[in-house]
LUMSETOR-82134 format. One record per residue (C-alpha): x, y, z; residue in one letter. Coordinates in steps of 0.1 Angstrom, whole numbers, plus 5000, padded with zeros to 4 digits. Layout:
REM LUMSETOR-82134
XYZA/...
This chain:
REM LUMSETOR-82134
720017144934M/720116934900S/721017064868C/717317024858Y/716117254888Q/718617494875T/717517504840Q/714417724845S/716517964864I/719118004838A/716318044810R/714618324831R/718018484833T/718818444797L/715518584786L/715618884813G/719318984807A/719818864773G/716919014755L/717819364738A/715319614755A/713119714740P/713419554706F/712019854689A/714720074703G/717519854692L/720620034677A/721519904642R/725319804641P/727620034620A/727419864584L/727420084553A/724520124536Q/723919834514G/726719664526E/725019344538Y/723319184527P/723919244491S/722818894478R/720718624488P/721418434522V/721418044525R/719817924556V/720517554561I/718217314580V/720117014589P/716616814590W/714016714565A/711416964555P/708116984577G/709516924612G/709717214640A/713117334631V/712217374594D/709017554601T/710317814624L/713517854601A/711117924571R/709018184591R/712018354606I/713718344571A/710518524553Q/710718794583K/714418854576L/713818874538T/711319134544D/713119324567A/716719324551M/715719364512G/717419034500Q/716218664501S/716818434530F/716618094512V/716117774534V/717917474521E/717217124537N/720516934542K/719316624564S/721016324577G/723116184603A/721516354632T/722016694618G/725516684611T/725416684575I/724017024572G/725817164600A/729017034585G/728317214552E/727617534571A/730717514590A/732717464559R/730917794544A/732918114539V/732118314574P/730718614554D/727018614565G/725918454535Y/725418114549T/723518054584L/722517724602L/719117654615A/720417504650M/718317324676D/719117174709N/720116834692T/723317044683Y/724417034719A/723916644721M/726316584691L/729616514712P/727616234730Y/726316084698L/729616074678F/733116004687S/734216214656R/732816504640L/733416684607P/733817024627F/734417154663D/731317134680Q/732217384706A/733817634683T/732617584648A/729617834651F/728818204663Q/725218174676P/723018464668I/719718424685S/717218184695V/713918184673T/711718014699A/711617804730F/709417474731S/708317284760P/708216894760I/704916724767L/704616374780L/701716214764A/699815854764V/697215744742G/693615784747E/693015434758R/696015464785S/694915374820P/697115664831Y/695115984840R/698016174854D/701516194859L/701516064894A/699815714883S/702415664853L/705515724876V/704115504904A/703515224877A/706915264864A/708515254899K/706514924905K/707714754875D/711014884862P/711014874823E/707614744818K/706315074805L/707515144771T/708115484752Y/708715564717G/711215804699T/712215884664G/715615704669S/718115644694T/720215944702G/717216174693S/716316484713A/712916314724P/715316004735H/717716244757F/714616404770A/713016084782T/716315984797L/716316314815A/712716264826F/713715904841Q/716716064860R/714316314875A/711316064883A/713715794895G/712215544869V/713315314843S/711615284812L/711915064781Y/713215254748H/711215154715V/713315324689P/711015414655Y/712315534621R/710815894628G/708916094652A/705716054633G/706115684635E/706715704675A/703515904678V/701615654659I/703115374682G/701415584710V/698115614694L/697915234685S/699015114719G/702214974709N/703915204733V/702915344765D/704215694764L/706015954740V/707516284747M/707116534723I/706916914712S/703317074716P/703617194680G/703716814668S/701016674689A/698116964690L/696216794665G/696016454681N/695616614715I/692616844706R/691116534686G/691316334717G/693716064704Q/696616184727L/696216274766R/699016494777P/700016444812L/702516704820A/704416984801I/707917134808S/708617504817G/707817754843D/704317794834H/701217624815R/701317664779A/698817904765A/697817664736A/697317394762L/696017564793P/694717254809D/697917074809V/700017104843P/703517164842T/706016894855F/706317064887R/702317114893E/702116744886A/704516654914G/708016634895L/709616994900P/713016854889G/712216824854Y/712417124832S/713917024798V/712917294772I/713517264735N/714817564714W/715517654677S/717717934661G/720118064641L/724018064640A/726718164616A/729818004607P/732918094632K/734818414620G/731618594606T/732018964613P/730619074646A/728819364629A/727019114605I/726018884636V/724619194656E/722519304625R/721018954622L/720218954659H/718719284659G/716519194630E/715518864646M/714519054677A/712219284659R/710719014639A/709818834671L/708119114686E/705819134658A/702319014666Q/702018784635D/705218604647M/704318584682R/700618444671T/702618184650F/705218074678I/702318054704A/700017844680E/703017604682L/702817604722G/706017764721S/707518124731E/709618364711P/713318384717G/715318684707G/718218644734I/721718804723T/724518614708P/726218614742G/723118454760A/722918204732F/726418124736S/725818074774Q/723017844766L/724917604745L/727517554767A/725117504798E/723317244776E/726517074764A/727217024801A/723616894808R/723516644782W/726816494790R/725216374824E/722316244807V/724216054780A/726215894805A/723415794830S/721615654800G/724315454785G/724415624753I/726915494731E/729015714707R/729015584670Q/
C-alpha cells in the first residue's frame, strides 16, 4: 500500500484517537488562576495576509481571545517559504506568549532548503490542527476535460503536454501536483507563477490546463462557472461542493493529500500551557459558528491532541521526502 493510500487511514486514526472526547468535558490543566495568559499573545503567521493560513489563524486567535481573557494578536512575517516567520517564532522565549501558525508547508521545508535557521524536526511543540482542507484539481470553463479520467488519459498519451500552474516552485500546490503525478502515472509540465492567485488566473485565461488548489480559494470561481473541479481529495465529498467526486470516486484511489493548518509553540514551552491551549482550541472548534466558518471554506475542523499533531508532522515529513526525490526538487 502506498503512502498516499495510507494517508486517509492515518488521518482517521488521528481524528479518532487524537481528539479529546468530548470537548465540553475536557479537563483543564493545573495552572494557577490568572497565571497564563497574563498579557497579549503573539501568533506569527509566516505568510502574507489574506491566505488560508492567515484567515484560519485570525479566526482561532479571536476565539482564544474570547476564551482566555487576553488578546491573541496575529502578526504576518512572510517570506522565504515561511521560514522567516517560523525562524522568528523558533527564537522566541518558550513561555507561551509567541505561537506559530503552522501549515503543511512546514513539513516540506527540509526538501526545499539545504540549511534552515532552526531545527525543523525539533524547533516546535505542536498544539493542535485548526482545520483539514482537501485539495481540488480544477480546469477552466473552456477546458475539453469534463472528468478526471479524460484528463489522465490525455496526460498519459502526451507526457508533459498538459500544463499546471502553482504559486512557485516548491510550494504546497507544487508538491501536491507532484504527488498527483506519482499516483496517476503521468508527467505534466510545471508553470510557476509569482503567487497562487496568478496561477488561478492562468487557468481561467487558458494559459495553463489545470491547477490544484484548496476549496476556500476556488469556491467563488467554481460557483461562478469559471473553474470546473474534476476531483477533490479526502475520504468523502466536501459539504461545500457535494457534486465534486473524490479522487477515489473519480478512479484514482491512491491520491489523498490533505492540507492542514494549526498552531505550534517554541520547543520548551511548558506542557501545562500547551495542554491549556489545546483544550481551548478544541472547545473553540466545537462551537457552531467556528464549524460553519470552516465548512464554508470547504474544510473540516481539527482539534487533534499535541501528540497526534506531532505524529502527523513526522508522517508528512516522510511522505514529502519521497515526493521531492521523485519530482527532482532541488534544495536552495
